[in-house]
N, C-alpha and C positions, 0 to 999 in steps of 0.2 A: 226566720230568715230563709227565703227560698234559695235553693241551690243554684238556680240559673243566674241569679244576681250575686252569687257568692263571691266571685273574684272582684267585682266592682265594689261590693260591700267591704271586702278585705282591703282593697286599695284605699277606700274612703277612710276606714278606721286607721289605716297606716298613716294617711295624711293628717288626720286629726291628732294622732299620737305625736307625729313629727312637729306639728305646729304648737301643740300644748307643751311639748318638751322644749321648744325654742323659747317660748314665753317664760317658762320656768328658768331657763338658763340665764336670761337677761335679769330676772329678779335676783338670782343668786349673786351675780356680780355686783350689782349696786348695793346689796346688803353686806356682802362679805369681802369686797376687794381690799379695803385698808388692812384688815388682819391677814389677808392672803399675802400682801406685800411684806408684812412683818414676818410671816412664816418663811417665805423664800429667803429673806435676808438672814434670818436666824439659822436656817438650814445650811446656807452656803458660806456664811462668814460669822460663825458663832462667837469667835473670839473678840469681835468688834462690839458686842452688846452684852449688857449685864442681864438682860431679860426682856420680856415682852414690852413692859412699859417704857423701859429705857430705849428700846428700838423704835417704838411709836414716837417718843419724844424727840429723839435725834432726827428721825425721818421728817417729822413735821417741821423742826427747826431749820434743817438744811434744805429741804425741797418743797415744803408746804403740802397742801392737800392734793391739788390736781397733779402736780409733777411728782410728788412724793408718794403719798398714801394711795392715790389712784393711778400710779404709774402702771403702764401695761393694761389699762382698762379696755382699750379697743381690742387688742388681741385676746384679752380675757373674755370679752363678750363674744368675740368670734369663736374662741375655744369652747366656751360654755354652750353657745347656741349650736355650734357644730356637734359638740359631744352629746348634749341632751336631746337634740332633735333626732339624731341617729340612734342614740341609746334607747329612747322611749319608743321610737318606731320599731327598732329591732326587738325591744322587750315585748311589744305586742305580738310580733310574729313569732318570737321564741316561746311565748306563753302558749300560742296555738300549737307549735311544734311539740312542746312538752305534753300538752293535752293529747296530741295524736299518739305519741310514743307510749304514754302511760294509760291510754284508753279512758281519759277523763272526758266527761260529756262537754263541759264548757269551761272557759277561762275562769268564770266566777267560782267554780268548784275546785280549782287548783289548790293543793295544800301549800303551806308556807315553804316547804322544801321544793315543791314544784316551781313556785314563783322565784325562789332563790336561784334555782338552776337556770331558769329563763334569764335572770339577771346576769348570771355567770357567762352564758353564751352571748348575750347582747353586748357585753362589754368588749368582746373580741372585735366586733365591728366598729364600735365607737372609738377604740384606741387609734385607729388609722386616721380619723379626723382630728383627734385630740392631740396626738404627738407633735406635729409641726407647729400648731398654734400655741401649744403650751411651752414649747422650746423658745419661741419668740417672746412670750410673756415673761418667762423666767429670766431671760437675758436682759430684757428691758428693766425688770424689777431690781436686778442686782447690778445694773449698769455702773452706778457710782462706785460700788465696792470693787467690781472687776477692774475698773480703770485705775482706781487708787492702787490696787495690788500690782497690776502690770504696768502702771503709768505709761500706757502707750500714748504717744502724742499725735498719732496719725488721725484718729477720729475723736472729735470732741463728743463725749458720750451723750451730753444733754440734747444734742441736735437730732439724734437718730429717731425717725418715726418707725412705727411697726413695718411699714412697707419698705422703707430704706434698709432696715435691718434684715428683713426677709430676703431682699435682693442681694445684700452683701453676703449672707450665708450661702445663698444659692450660687452666686458667682464663685465663692471660694471653695465650696465643698460639693456643689451639685445637689441633686434631689436627696441623696442619702444624708447630706448635712442637715436637712430639715427633719429627717427621721432618726437623728441621733437620740438614743434613749427609747426607741420603739419597744425593744424587748422588755426593759424594766416597766414601760408603760403597760404593756399587756400583762406582765407578771403582777403588776399592782392592781390593774383594773378588774381582771377576771375574778380572783378571789374576793376582791373588795366589793364588787357589785353582787356577788353571791350573798354576802352578809348585809349589804345595803338594802337590797330588795327583800331579803329574808327578814331583816330587822324591822323594816317598814311594814311589810304585809303581816308579819307575826304580831306586831304591836297593834295594828288595826283590828286584828281578830280578837286580841285580848281586851281592847277597849270597847268593843261592840257589846251592847246590852244583849241579854239572852233573846234570841229570835230576831235580832237586828242585823241587817246586812252591813258588812264593813264599809260599804260605799256611803252609808247614811250616818256615819258617826259624827258628822259635823266638822266645823271649821277648826276648833281648838284641838280636838283629838287627832285630826289629820295632821296638824302642826306638830303635836307631840310625837306621833308615829314617824313623821319625817325627821325630826330631830334625833330620835333614837337610831333610825337608819344611818344618819350621818355620823353619829358618835361611834357606832359599831364599825362603820366603814373606815374611819380615819384611825381609830386605835389599832386596827389590824394592819392597815397598809402603810402606816407612817414610815417605818424604816425604809421600805423600798421607795417611798416618795422622796425621802432625804437623799438617797443614792441617785435617784433620777434627776433631782434638782442639781446635784453636783456634776453629774455627767453632762447635763444640758448647758450649764454655764461655762464648762471648761471647753477649750477648743481642741482637746485631744480626743482621739477615739479610744475609749477604754471599755474593758469588760465589766459587766455588772458586779460579779463576785470579787474582782480585783479592787474595785472602788470600795465595796463593802468591807473587805478585809483591811484595806488601807485606813478607812475611818476608824474601825475598831482598834487597830494597832496603834494609831497615832493619838486618837482622842478618847478611846474607851467606848464601850458598848452603848452607854447612855447618849452619846453624840447622835445615835440613830433616832433619838427622840427629840432633838433640838427643834424648837418651834411647835411642839405638840400643843402647848397651852393655847396660843392664839388660834390654832387650827380648831380645837374643840370649842373654844369660845365663839369662833366665827361660824362653825358648822351648825350650831343650834338654830340661830335665826335664819341662816342661809338655806339649809335643807328644809326647814319648816316652810319658808317662802316658796321654795322649789315645788314641793308637793302640793301645797295649797293652790298655787297658780296652775300647776299641771292638772290636778284633779278637777278643779272648778272650771277651767277653760275647756277641758275635755268634755265635761258634762254639758256646758253651755253649747259647744259646737255640735254635740250629738243631738241635743234638743232642737237647735236651730236648723240643722240640715237633715232632720228626720232620721230615725233609726232604721 
């Protein structure tokens, strides 16, 4: 790659990462949304459900598939496309940055730790796109439970669209209302993506045959590596995700540690893992889909638009 065209090359690979990340984000939502809804309901109103299947059953019975299990799909697609496009574009640039700092020749030669560090840094940038969209998604998903709890008669919860809800939050609380939970989002994302990309890249290295590049391990192994990344990510960040969900559906401004202490005091430490099962069940096909779509669409675009 000639240095004169370096910046345009860099922009092009940034755009390719951005697009591949967006496509991966859409795949994640369609594969994982029903169990994501179950996760949010179990995190925020654990006393209403006996477990994952009970929550699935009740949601289906009361609200059906589209309104119930796929509640919040539009903001979830926006959230995932916003997050994954920025995440993967930032990941590409952060990999180059880590190469520069560590004196590594090229991104292909980065160690698993180097890739994990790039993921850690990239997550800081994607948190800003993720926080507002995820706030709207959580509120839509827990709409029925919130309205039953508070039984406010002002708004019939079923009628709210993502746009209406966003406008309502914006009118009531201003821009900072949409960024409620930004600190826990960053605290969740940065260490989470350190392990996510570390787990993914590390597994790809382990699954490569001797002398084979990790980019050529094929479809199934890429899916396995993606699933491992997802499992590691969620197991590590789950408690802060529970706290974030609670902060985002409550209309009070609260401190992260206060909410954490509150949950542990009232419900015990295990409450921080409410909804972990549907999350892990969901993350296996979802992250597998994410990375396969990301890697293969990236490969396709690089080949189509010339390297």
